[in-house]
Structures are given as structure tokens and as C-alpha cells.
N, C-alpha and C positions, 0 to 999 in steps of 0.2 A: 389967111395963112394959119395952119394948124400948128399948135405947139406940141411937139412929140419929144421934146427934150426931157431930161431927167429932172426938171424943175417943176413938175406938176404937183402942187400942194395937196390935192385930193389924193393922188396916188401915194405920196409920202405919208400922209395921215393914215391911209389905209394900211400901209406896210408897218407903220409904228403901232397901230391898233392890233394888227395881226401878231406882231412880236409880243405885245403886252398880254394878249390873250394866251398865246403859247406859253408865256412864262408863268402866268398866275392862274390859269384855268386848271385846277387840281383834279376835277372830276371828268374833264374831257367833253363837256357838253357844249363847248363853243362860246360860253359866256362867263364873265367873272361875277360870281355871286357876292353879296355883301360879306359873307364869311370869308371867302377867298381873298377879297380886297383887304379885309381887316388883318388876315394872316400875312399878306404881303407887306402891309405897313408895319406890322409887328416885327417881321423879319428884317426890314430896313432899319428900324429903330435898334434892334438887337445888334446888327452889324455896326452901326455908328457907335453904340456903347462899347463894343469890343475894341474898336479903333481907339477911342478915348482912353480906355483901360490900359492899352499897351503903352501909352505915353508916360504912365506912372504919376507919382505925386498924389496929393490928397484927392484931386479931381479924378485921377485915374483909379484910385481905390474905390471911390464912390461909384464911378461908372462900372467898375468890375463887379461890385456887389449888385448893382442894378442889372447888368448883363446876365449875371448868374440867375437872377429871378426871372428875367424876361425869357431867357433861354429855356428854363424849365417849363414856363407856360407855353412857349412856342413849340416845344417838342413833345408835350403831353397830349 
């Protein structure tokens, strides 16, 4: 009996990897280079800092300052 349902882990992994490559492959070569991976991680950290900064308080002020620095690095 063959499994043709949507529960094929290999197909799901392939779809997830395709989505990851589509999101992080900046030069369009079909692979995620170490630089592209680092930029993606930096972008995720920047987004998290921005979320914490919006909450306010001392933690938010520190996160806001860190967000400002990381954002400058990420966008340059």
C-alpha cells in the first residue's frame, strides 16, 4: 500500500527547505550561503529586539538601543 497522503515527511521537509531557500537566498543561486544565513539570523534578532522595545520599561529602552545598532548594521 503506497502512502500518497499529505503526511509524507520527505515532501514536507522539501517544501520547508524550498520556502527557506526562497526567503533567505538573496543572490538567487538556489543555496543559502553563510553570509545569507548570518544576515537572516541578524534580521530575526533585530525583529525580536524591536518587539521587546515596544513593551517599554528599562528592558524596552535597552532593547531599543540594541535594535537601533543592529538595524544600522543590518541595513548597511
